[in-house]
C-alpha angles and dihedrals in degrees: 000000000000114000090207091068119105130252115247119215128180141180138155091262143323097337094084089056086077088062093041090052092049090049091049092049093049097037105032095166094059124099116228131210110193126192120192111191092208093158091067105034133170102042090187094085097039125101120256089246092055093048091048090052092051091046094055091051092048092048087054090057094046092049090051086054088057095242116181092200130029111203116196098213095188129082094210092053091041090057097041105034113018097101092045092048091050092051093044096049094041114171094341093090141353113258117212127183130202096237105062096056090052092048089054090050092050091049091054097046110026110045111155090007135120116236134179131222132199121191147128123305089255094054095044095044092049088062086209095145093051093048092050093045091050089056090057090061091212098131093243112164114213126201112190130194127185110226102184098167095060102072096048089044091054092044088057092052098254100134107111110039143076094276093057090042092059094046093047092047090050093054099038093051091056111127090239090071099047118120097018124145096205137013122217115213094220096189126061090227092064100074084074088069097034093112092057092046092048089048090057090056091044090230091293095111121053111241107209115215110195095202096079093040091052092046090053091048090051092049091052091049093051092047093048092050096040091242100123114120107231104190146339136087113320133188143201122219125187126201127184132186090215128015115243127175093221091056093048091049094045091050092051091050095046096048096034091226139089107266132200111222113211116210113231114168113203090218125031 
């Protein structure tokens, strides 16, 4: 596989930009192709069949863009469509999800501990984190809470004001999350409100942001397989299935540059 090829990253909206930014910070020589499926966000309340259908179409686009890695920067899609994506893509690219790197991190740091998880309905109902933690056999107790208002709130730009503060406080103070030693942000949108969540815990509970963990995992994979791009001119391309002003603004802020969003509908 050619190390010059770009890294493909996708999510239902702006959440995956937290992962894309972490990848760019850690791997500055890599080119990135990002797809935001803004026509179908949020994925958290969609059926597994719908998410799988979107994922196959998105993989088609990223393969056409010659991506060497396809990173599913969405917990809902990682739980519902990762296996299908791997089978569909085959040997054309490596497919990475955002859940397995976090599970490895938890196994290393939280044996015999109780941790919390917040995520979409889809991610929490899938029980994917619990199943994977059980396989580690590290006696990690998981308390999961669906927080369905958070991703739409963040997509609309409400992530640093009194409205978001009230919603976050309401969820985080839920009895399910009492007595935990760490909290997993089980949605790639949530790092945008990490500061408020960490403030609630007064820095006494570790708030685990998957974006940096996933970026480190990707870097290790590229190094191990001699696929890391060491130098040269790189580029970033952004595709959306529906143009939204909030996505355009978030992309500009995250990447500190004016970006041209290319419209790519999943169905004509």
